[in-house]
C-alpha atoms as one frame of an Amber mdcrd trajectory, in Angstrom:
protein
   0.152  22.091  -9.347  -0.289  19.663 -13.131   2.832  17.912 -12.211   2.146
  17.202  -8.663  -1.737  15.895  -9.914  -0.119  14.400 -12.561   2.412  12.294
 -10.375  -0.523  11.827  -8.134  -2.675  10.262 -11.041  -0.387   7.638 -11.544
   1.155   9.274 -15.193   4.524   9.464 -16.338   6.177  12.665 -16.176   8.877
  14.732 -17.280   9.229  17.720 -15.072  11.347  20.154 -16.815  12.591  24.159
 -16.286  15.098  26.417 -15.449  17.289  26.857 -12.006  15.277  28.193  -9.783
  11.652  27.493 -10.991  10.986  24.648  -8.168  11.616  21.238  -9.412  13.418
  20.301  -6.405  10.516  21.431  -3.914   7.925  19.710  -6.319  10.357  16.766
  -6.962  10.115  16.240  -2.787   6.765  17.558  -2.056   5.191  14.407  -4.782
   7.945  11.833  -2.928   6.494  12.815  -0.013   2.757  12.291  -0.963   3.036
   9.071  -3.157   5.458   7.571  -0.381   2.514   6.803   1.819   0.684   4.502
  -0.370   3.608   3.418  -2.768   6.953   1.823  -2.585   9.088   4.920  -4.432
  12.839   4.375  -5.290  14.704   7.532  -5.806  17.839   7.670  -8.208  20.166
  10.246  -9.696  23.233  10.330 -12.265  25.583  11.796  -9.328  25.978  10.883
  -5.600  25.256  14.527  -4.674  22.464  14.461  -7.043  20.711  11.387  -5.343
  21.638  13.092  -2.041  19.409  15.641  -2.543  16.108  13.162  -3.457  17.119
  11.022  -1.004  17.703   8.602  -2.950  21.274   6.669  -4.396  23.075   6.639
  -7.478  21.373   5.118 -10.672  24.582   2.662 -11.033  24.671   1.419  -7.572
  21.377   0.913  -7.625  20.720  -1.221 -10.520  24.629  -2.572 -10.160  25.387
  -1.041 -14.288  28.591  -1.630 -15.469  30.838   1.451 -15.582  32.595   1.493
 -18.552  31.067   0.634 -22.141  28.015   1.097 -23.906  24.955  -0.839 -21.623
  23.288  -3.614 -23.117  21.385  -6.299 -22.175  24.514  -8.745 -21.820  26.655
  -6.706 -19.664  23.939  -6.005 -17.292  23.790  -7.805 -13.728  22.018 -10.397
 -12.150  21.585  -8.854  -8.705  21.980 -10.265  -5.193  18.838 -11.052  -3.408
  18.505  -8.600  -1.150  18.950  -5.730  -4.297  16.436  -7.641  -6.119  13.581
  -7.965  -3.920  14.145  -4.031  -3.317  13.851  -3.477  -6.926  10.289  -6.010
  -7.038   8.433  -3.492  -5.230   9.021  -0.222  -7.246   5.797   1.133  -7.938
   7.545   4.446  -8.888  11.283   5.260 -10.115  12.142   9.044  -9.610  14.807
   9.885 -11.629  16.661  13.409 -10.882  19.122  14.953 -13.288  17.800  13.170
 -15.717  19.863  15.546 -18.199  23.008  13.840 -17.398  21.356  10.482 -18.460
  22.765   8.987 -21.356  20.382   6.848 -22.965  21.627   3.566 -22.845  21.797
   4.141 -18.657  18.086   4.483 -19.053  17.769   1.232 -21.169  20.018  -0.338
 -18.813  18.019   0.200 -16.186  15.158  -1.098 -17.933  17.130  -4.227 -19.194
  18.502  -4.854 -15.262  14.977  -4.530 -14.292  13.800  -7.121 -17.152  16.890
  -9.536 -16.431  16.383  -9.997 -12.620  12.581 -10.779 -13.403  11.123  -7.661
 -12.148   8.531  -4.868 -13.436  10.401  -3.742 -16.702   9.638   0.349 -17.305
   6.599   0.043 -19.087   5.178  -1.090 -16.023   6.137   1.113 -12.873   5.190
   4.777 -12.643   8.406   6.834 -13.768   8.890  10.387 -12.379  11.688  12.247
 -14.687  13.348  15.229 -13.479  15.781  18.101 -15.136  16.457  20.303 -17.025
  18.254  19.978 -20.765  19.353  22.918 -20.545  21.607  22.490 -18.201  24.405
  19.709 -17.389  24.597  16.781 -20.158  25.749  13.213 -19.862  29.579  13.196
 -19.826  30.924  11.929 -22.524  34.191  12.133 -24.845  33.996  12.204 -28.443
  35.043   8.291 -28.837  32.195   7.212 -26.140  30.210   9.661 -28.540  30.979
   7.893 -31.317  29.766   4.673 -29.664  26.840   5.716 -28.208  25.710   6.657
 -32.533  26.291   3.427 -33.153  22.929   2.639 -31.574  21.424   5.581 -31.047
  20.455   9.153 -31.960  21.399  11.132 -29.601  23.397  11.594 -26.566  20.059
  11.756 -23.803  17.608  10.191 -22.213  14.969  10.773 -24.834  17.315   9.105
 -27.594  16.897   5.786 -25.815  14.806   3.132 -27.114  12.216   2.467 -23.798
  11.643   6.534 -23.920   9.458   6.383 -26.337   7.114   4.036 -24.565   6.785
   5.714 -21.631   4.491   8.142 -22.972   5.976  10.492 -20.398   3.701  14.323
 -19.468   6.557  16.741 -19.774   5.623  19.605 -17.866   7.799  22.995 -17.995
   8.594  25.016 -15.354   8.680  28.740 -16.735   8.403  30.799 -13.364  11.120
  31.637 -11.208  10.874  31.815  -7.497
């Protein structure tokens, strides 16, 4: 109920909890309710995860580069249709956020800025995932590259995350 109420009141949230605690159920209810009055875009790192929230992959939605650490220079200028969709976002839902490298969350923000859209500070963000489950896939060489710009390997180490002031809600009861 806390996560649901925070989401409906417009707060940025990070919904976490072990497998089986109801993250997917609550997420779908939040999306269903918010979609009645707001433009909600749902994304995830993988196709399967994106399908589970009725969305698309992060890389396809934001045309992020597949290789290398993401920065402003290698973020894309989007085609008119995709840009117009992003300009209308009120709420961005990111599922399986444990798989998100810090540069990817920053890359989403930078792509929005580069394309004249609201940045992540100006829209509602709902992050869902369990940092004790799947982590962002990286080999040792890539981890070395990430550590040149970041202090860690997950989304919480991104430059934008601290500015989002996400309220963390942890589900603890396995249903």
